[in-house]
N, C-alpha and C positions, 0 to 999 in steps of 0.2 A: 561535421564538427559541431562542439557545443559552443555558444555564444559565451563570453564572459559574462554576461547578467546571470545566465544560466549557472555558471560554474560556482557563482558566488551563492546563489540559490542552494546549490546542493551541498557547498559547506555549512548551512544552517542545520541540515539534517543530522539526525543521528545516524551513527555508522550504517547500522542494520537496515535503514531506510536508503541511505545512498547505494547500497550494493543491491537491493530490492530496485530500484531505480537503473543502474546501471544494466541488471538482467533483463527487467522489462523491455528497456530498449533495443537490446540485442534479440530478445524474442518475439516481435511483433507481427510473428505468422497471423493470418486470419483463423486458424484452428485455434491456437494458443489464446487470441485474443477473444473467440468465442465462448470457450471454455472458463476465461475468467471473468467475462460479463455474465454468464450463466450464475456463478459463483455471486456476483456482485448483486445482480438482481433477486436472489433467495433471501426469504427472510433473515436477517441477521440472527445469528445464534449468539447466546450470551457469552458467550468467548470474544465476538467481535465486537459486542457492545461493551463490555468491560475493555478492551483494549481503544475502543474509540472514546469511551469517558474520560472526562478529565480527574473526577475524585473516585476513590476507591469504592464508595461505599454504595456508587451506582450499579456494581457488578452484582449481577445475578450468577448463583451456583449455577454450574452446568448440569 
């Protein structure tokens, strides 16, 4: 069960992130986690930089 503090944190997330978090917590199998960690360790693509940056002008075209 999630703590009430965790639930209130989840409410602050955009809906897309909420569903990602829910799916992520459901699929924490070692193979899945390894696959994701490989992605996160890879050099960020311009798409990821764009998503992570707060201002649009920091986005590089793909």
